[in-house]
C-alpha positions as CSV (number, residue, x, y, z in Angstrom):
1,M,110.2,18.9,98.0
2,K,113.0,20.7,96.4
3,K,113.8,20.0,92.8
4,L,117.0,18.0,92.3
5,L,119.1,18.9,89.3
6,L,121.9,16.8,87.8
7,A,125.2,18.7,87.6
8,S,126.8,18.8,84.2
9,T,130.1,17.1,83.6
10,A,131.7,20.5,83.3
11,T,130.3,21.5,86.7
12,V,131.6,18.4,88.4
13,L,135.0,19.1,87.0
14,L,134.9,22.7,88.2
15,A,133.6,21.6,91.6
16,G,136.7,19.6,92.0
17,A,136.6,15.9,92.4
18,A,139.8,15.9,94.4
19,S,142.5,13.5,93.7
20,A,142.7,10.3,95.7
21,Q,145.7,11.8,97.7
22,D,144.3,15.3,98.3
23,V,140.8,16.1,99.4
24,K,140.2,19.7,100.5
25,I,137.3,20.8,102.7
26,G,136.5,24.4,103.0
27,I,135.6,25.8,106.4
28,I,133.7,29.1,106.0
29,L,132.7,30.8,109.2
30,G,132.4,34.3,110.7
31,F,135.9,34.6,112.0
32,T,135.3,38.3,112.1
33,G,131.9,39.8,112.9
34,P,129.1,39.3,115.4
35,L,129.9,35.6,116.2
36,E,133.7,35.9,116.1
37,S,134.0,34.6,119.7
38,I,132.3,31.2,119.0
39,T,133.6,30.4,115.5
40,P,137.1,29.3,116.5
41,S,135.7,26.4,118.5
42,M,133.4,25.5,115.6
43,A,136.3,25.4,113.2
44,A,138.4,23.4,115.6
45,S,135.6,20.9,116.0
46,A,135.3,20.3,112.3
47,E,139.1,19.9,112.1
48,I,139.0,17.2,114.8
49,A,136.9,15.1,112.5
50,I,139.3,15.8,109.6
51,K,142.3,14.8,111.8
52,E,140.5,11.7,112.9
53,V,140.1,10.6,109.3
54,N,143.7,11.4,108.4
55,D,145.0,9.5,111.4
56,A,143.0,6.5,110.2
57,G,144.6,6.8,106.7
58,T,141.8,4.8,105.1
59,L,139.5,7.2,103.6
60,L,139.2,6.6,99.8
61,D,142.2,4.2,100.1
62,G,144.5,6.7,101.6
63,A,143.3,10.1,100.7
64,A,144.8,13.0,102.8
65,V,142.2,15.6,103.9
66,T,143.1,19.2,104.5
67,S,141.0,22.1,105.7
68,V,141.0,25.5,104.1
69,R,139.5,28.3,106.3
70,A,137.7,31.3,104.9
71,D,135.9,34.2,106.6
72,S,132.1,34.5,106.0
73,T,131.9,37.7,108.3
74,C,128.5,36.3,109.2
75,V,126.8,39.5,107.8
76,D,128.5,40.7,104.6
77,A,127.0,38.5,101.7
78,A,129.3,40.0,99.1
79,A,132.5,39.2,101.2
80,A,131.2,35.8,102.1
81,T,130.4,35.0,98.4
82,A,133.9,36.1,97.3
83,A,135.5,34.0,100.0
84,A,133.5,31.0,99.0
85,E,134.3,31.6,95.4
86,R,138.0,31.5,96.2
87,L,137.5,28.2,98.1
88,V,136.0,26.6,95.0
89,T,137.9,28.1,92.1
90,S,141.4,28.6,93.7
91,D,141.5,26.1,96.5
92,K,139.3,23.6,94.7
93,V,137.6,22.3,97.7
94,A,135.4,19.2,97.4
95,G,132.9,20.5,99.9
96,I,132.1,23.4,102.3
97,M,131.5,23.1,106.0
98,G,129.5,26.3,106.6
99,A,128.5,28.9,106.3
100,D,127.5,29.9,109.8
101,C,124.9,32.6,109.5
102,S,121.7,32.2,107.5
103,G,122.0,35.2,105.2
104,V,125.6,34.5,104.1
105,A,124.8,30.8,103.8
106,G,121.9,31.5,101.5
107,A,124.1,33.8,99.4
108,I,126.9,31.3,99.1
109,L,124.4,28.5,98.2
110,Q,122.9,30.5,95.3
111,N,126.0,32.3,94.0
112,V,128.7,29.7,94.5
113,A,127.6,26.2,95.5
114,R,124.8,25.8,93.0
115,P,126.6,27.2,90.0
116,N,129.6,25.1,90.8
117,G,127.9,21.9,92.0
118,V,129.6,22.0,95.5
119,V,128.1,20.5,98.6
120,M,127.5,22.7,101.7
121,I,126.8,21.4,105.2
122,S,126.0,24.3,107.6
123,P,126.4,23.7,111.3
124,S,124.4,26.8,112.4
125,A,122.4,28.5,109.6
126,T,119.0,28.2,111.1
127,S,116.6,30.4,109.2
128,P,113.4,28.6,108.3
129,G,113.6,30.2,104.8
130,L,116.5,27.9,103.9
131,S,114.1,25.0,104.1
132,Q,112.5,26.2,100.9
133,A,115.6,27.3,99.1
134,E,116.4,25.7,95.7
135,D,119.6,23.8,96.3
136,D,120.0,21.1,93.7
137,G,120.4,18.6,96.5
138,L,123.6,20.3,97.6
139,F,122.7,22.0,100.9
140,F,122.4,20.3,104.3
141,R,122.5,21.5,107.9
142,T,123.2,19.7,111.2
143,A,121.4,22.4,113.3
144,P,117.6,22.4,113.5
145,S,115.6,25.2,111.8
146,D,114.4,28.1,113.9
147,A,110.9,27.1,113.1
148,R,111.5,24.5,115.7
149,Q,113.5,26.8,118.1
150,G,110.6,29.3,118.1
151,E,108.3,26.6,119.4
152,V,110.7,25.5,122.1
153,M,111.2,29.1,123.3
154,A,107.5,29.5,123.6
155,D,107.2,26.2,125.6
156,V,109.9,27.4,127.9
157,L,108.2,30.7,128.6
158,K,104.8,29.0,129.1
159,D,106.4,26.6,131.7
160,K,107.9,29.5,133.5
161,G,104.5,31.3,133.7
162,V,105.6,34.2,131.5
163,T,102.6,35.7,129.7
164,S,104.0,38.8,128.0
165,V,107.3,39.8,126.4
166,A,108.9,42.4,124.4
167,L,110.9,41.1,121.4
168,T,113.9,42.5,119.6
169,Y,115.8,40.8,116.8
170,T,118.8,41.5,114.6
171,N,117.7,42.8,111.3
172,N,118.6,39.9,108.9
173,D,117.4,36.5,107.8
174,Y,118.3,34.8,111.0
175,G,116.8,37.4,113.4
176,K,113.6,37.9,111.4
177,G,113.0,34.2,110.8
178,L,113.4,33.4,114.5
179,A,111.4,36.3,115.7
180,D,108.5,35.4,113.4
181,S,108.6,31.8,114.4
182,F,108.7,32.6,118.1
183,Q,106.0,35.2,118.0
184,Q,103.6,32.8,116.2
185,A,104.2,30.0,118.6
186,F,104.1,32.2,121.7
187,E,100.8,33.9,120.7
188,A,99.3,30.5,119.7
189,A,100.1,29.4,123.3
190,G,98.2,32.4,124.7
191,G,101.1,34.7,125.3
192,T,101.4,38.4,124.3
193,V,104.2,40.0,122.3
194,T,104.0,43.7,123.2
195,I,106.4,44.8,120.5
196,S,108.6,43.1,117.9
197,A,111.3,45.4,116.8
198,A,114.4,45.0,114.7
199,H,117.8,46.4,115.7
200,E,120.9,46.9,113.6
201,D,124.3,45.5,114.5
202,G,127.3,47.7,114.8
203,K,125.8,50.7,116.6
204,A,127.4,52.3,119.6
205,D,124.1,53.4,121.2
206,Y,120.9,51.5,121.5
207,S,119.0,53.9,123.7
208,A,116.3,54.6,121.1
209,E,115.6,50.9,120.6
210,V,115.5,50.3,124.4
211,G,113.2,53.2,124.9
212,A,110.7,51.7,122.4
213,L,110.9,48.3,124.0
214,A,110.5,49.7,127.5
215,A,107.4,51.7,126.5
216,A,105.8,48.5,125.2
217,G,106.7,46.6,128.4
218,G,106.5,43.0,129.1
219,D,107.5,40.5,131.8
220,L,111.0,40.2,130.1
221,L,112.9,41.0,126.9
222,V,113.5,38.3,124.3
223,V,116.7,39.1,122.4
224,A,117.1,37.3,119.1
225,G,120.4,38.8,118.3
226,Y,124.2,38.2,118.2
227,V,126.4,37.6,121.2
228,D,129.1,40.0,120.1
229,Q,127.0,42.7,118.5
230,G,123.7,44.4,118.7
231,G,122.0,41.9,121.0
232,K,124.7,42.6,123.6
233,G,124.2,46.3,123.1
234,V,120.5,46.2,123.7
235,I,120.9,44.1,126.8
236,Q,123.4,46.5,128.3
237,G,121.2,49.5,127.4
238,A,118.2,47.8,129.0
239,L,120.1,47.2,132.2
240,D,121.6,50.7,132.3
241,S,118.2,52.3,131.9
242,G,116.3,49.8,134.2
243,A,114.0,48.9,131.3
244,F,114.4,45.2,131.8
245,S,116.2,43.0,134.3
246,Q,115.6,39.6,132.8
247,F,116.2,38.3,129.3
248,M,115.5,35.2,127.1
249,L,118.5,34.4,125.0
250,P,118.2,32.0,122.0
251,D,121.1,30.4,120.3
252,G,122.7,33.5,118.7
253,M,123.1,35.0,122.2
254,Y,124.8,32.0,123.8
255,G,128.5,32.6,124.5
256,E,130.9,33.1,127.3
257,S,131.8,36.5,125.9
258,L,128.3,37.8,126.8
259,I,128.7,36.8,130.5
260,A,132.1,38.4,130.4
261,A,130.7,41.6,128.9
262,I,127.5,42.0,130.9
263,G,128.4,40.4,134.2
264,E,125.9,40.2,137.1
265,G,123.2,41.8,135.0
266,L,122.6,38.5,133.3
267,E,122.0,36.5,136.4
268,G,118.7,34.6,136.2
269,S,118.3,35.1,132.4
270,F,117.7,32.0,130.4
271,G,117.5,30.6,126.9
272,T,117.9,27.8,124.5
273,V,120.6,26.5,122.2
274,P,120.8,23.3,120.1
275,G,122.1,20.4,122.1
276,T,121.4,16.9,123.4
277,D,122.3,14.8,126.4
278,S,123.3,11.9,124.3
279,D,126.3,9.6,124.6
280,G,127.7,11.4,121.5
281,A,127.5,14.8,123.2
282,E,129.6,13.5,126.1
283,K,132.2,12.0,123.8
284,M,132.3,15.3,121.9
285,L,133.1,17.1,125.2
286,E,136.0,14.6,125.7
287,L,137.4,15.2,122.3
288,A,137.2,19.0,122.6
289,K,138.9,18.9,126.0
290,A,141.7,16.8,124.6
291,A,142.1,19.3,121.8
292,G,142.2,22.2,124.1
293,F,139.0,24.1,123.4
294,D,135.6,24.5,125.0
295,G,133.2,21.8,123.9
296,T,130.2,23.5,125.4
297,S,130.5,26.4,123.1
298,S,127.7,27.0,120.6
299,Y,127.6,24.6,117.5
300,V,130.7,22.7,118.4
301,G,129.0,19.3,118.0
302,E,127.1,20.4,114.9
303,S,130.4,21.5,113.3
304,Y,132.1,18.1,114.0
305,D,129.0,16.3,112.6
306,A,129.0,18.5,109.4
307,A,132.6,17.6,108.6
308,A,132.2,13.9,109.6
309,L,129.0,13.5,107.5
310,M,130.7,15.0,104.4
311,L,133.8,12.7,104.7
312,L,131.7,9.6,105.4
313,A,129.4,10.3,102.5
314,M,132.6,10.5,100.3
315,Q,133.6,7.0,101.5
316,A,130.1,5.7,100.9
317,A,130.2,7.0,97.3
318,G,133.8,6.0,96.8
319,S,134.4,9.5,95.5
320,A,135.1,13.0,96.7
321,A,133.2,14.5,93.7
322,P,130.1,16.4,95.1
323,A,127.9,15.0,92.4
324,D,128.7,11.5,93.5
325,Y,128.6,11.9,97.3
326,K,125.7,14.4,97.8
327,G,123.2,11.5,97.5
328,K,125.0,9.6,100.3
329,I,124.8,12.2,103.0
330,E,121.3,11.3,104.3
331,E,122.1,7.6,103.7
332,V,125.0,7.7,106.2
333,A,123.2,10.0,108.6
334,N,120.1,8.0,109.2
335,A,119.0,4.5,110.2
336,P,119.2,1.7,109.5
337,G,122.8,0.9,110.2
338,E,125.4,0.5,112.9
339,K,125.5,3.6,115.2
340,I,128.6,5.8,114.9
341,Y,129.7,8.3,117.5
342,P,132.4,11.0,117.7
343,G,135.8,9.3,117.8
344,E,134.6,6.4,115.7
345,L,135.1,7.7,112.2
346,A,137.8,5.1,111.4
347,K,135.4,2.4,112.4
348,A,132.7,3.9,110.2
349,I,135.1,4.0,107.2
350,E,135.9,0.3,107.6
351,L,132.2,-0.6,107.9
352,L,131.4,1.4,104.7
353,K,134.3,-0.3,102.9
354,A,132.9,-3.7,103.8
355,G,129.5,-2.7,102.5
356,T,127.9,-2.4,105.9
357,D,125.2,0.3,106.5
358,I,126.0,2.9,109.2
359,D,123.7,5.3,111.2
360,Y,125.8,8.3,112.0
361,V,124.5,9.5,115.4
362,G,127.5,11.8,116.0
363,A,127.7,14.5,118.7
364,T,124.1,15.8,118.2
365,A,122.0,12.7,117.6
366,V,121.9,13.5,113.9
367,E,118.7,12.7,112.1
368,L,118.3,14.4,108.7
369,I,114.7,15.1,107.6
370,G,113.6,16.6,104.3
371,P,114.9,18.8,102.9
372,G,118.3,17.8,104.2
373,E,118.1,19.4,107.7
374,S,118.4,18.2,111.2
375,A,115.3,17.3,113.3
376,G,117.2,18.6,116.2
377,S,116.8,19.0,120.0
378,F,117.6,22.0,122.3
379,R,119.3,22.5,125.6
380,E,117.5,24.8,128.0
381,Y,119.9,26.8,130.3
382,T,119.9,29.5,133.0
383,V,122.7,32.0,133.8
384,T,123.5,31.0,137.4
385,E,126.4,32.5,139.4
386,G,128.1,33.7,136.3
387,A,127.8,30.5,134.3
388,F,125.5,28.8,131.8
389,V,123.8,26.0,133.8
390,T,121.8,23.3,131.9
391,D,118.2,22.9,133.1
392,G,117.2,20.2,130.7
393,F,116.6,19.2,127.1
394,R,113.6,19.5,124.7
């Protein structure tokens, strides 16, 4: 269990217990970089939750909530840290929804959130290493760890009768963590990983990487990369050379931009992405459609849930000070209590004001387990006739 440290009075003041009339939430995601095609929908989803609370007008007896966006870049820890520092010291946010990618999330946690006593809830930082990070009780995530995704990927391949794969991963905390988790689970199930090789993002040519993967062979290629960067380049190189014709695509490779870029070459490839078939997921799709963006995009539900949990924890604590509400996040997220779904944040606030327990189910069937992360479930999909088609949930 991670050690919980009490924030000093000075730290609480610096972290910014916002006034009753002005609560700011930072939204830090990779608006540029290898996930830039999916982050706009993630931000929009979090802002739906904020708008919902503002429309109710009852949070903390009438506080107005505003969002402040910042660019994590997904991959540049120094830039992400500087952006988060501005959110805290200049914008004086009361919490951070983000970051999106594991490496920058860890950097922000250690260099900004902990020193300033600011709560972070990430919707998509999935590295298993974050489970052991010292966080002073400030870091939570609504997406499940890749320790779980690796097991699910291995189960999917086993069910499809795949016995050997080549594996490539983006050379960072996310890619390495997922690759290690997957390889351990797949080999434990009797499968063979012929090669596990990192690739760098931002290259124009991946022929050398594809050559090594092709030489090792395998029934298919597992690509633990990014949808708008190196993962896409490796797939295109593999198709161009005839090295592989089928790919397994975990969460970082899920995005409409990949289908648009690769086209028919993706037909029959398959993968996993966090998701549920719950009532909350259906309600999230309706909210996203009404707001004019794609509710099926990666981590939309997790982003809504991250923002909603932060705001409801503030109400439960009667305060927007991170030191006050951080201890309420798991309390509002988990049973017992009246179940709360997307679109019901006003109801949740009224219940909390009345002293009634809530169980925030949200868009992703949220259940937080120690240390502060989602138990999670995954959607299994196949690329069929140029679209991501859901096969089931695990």
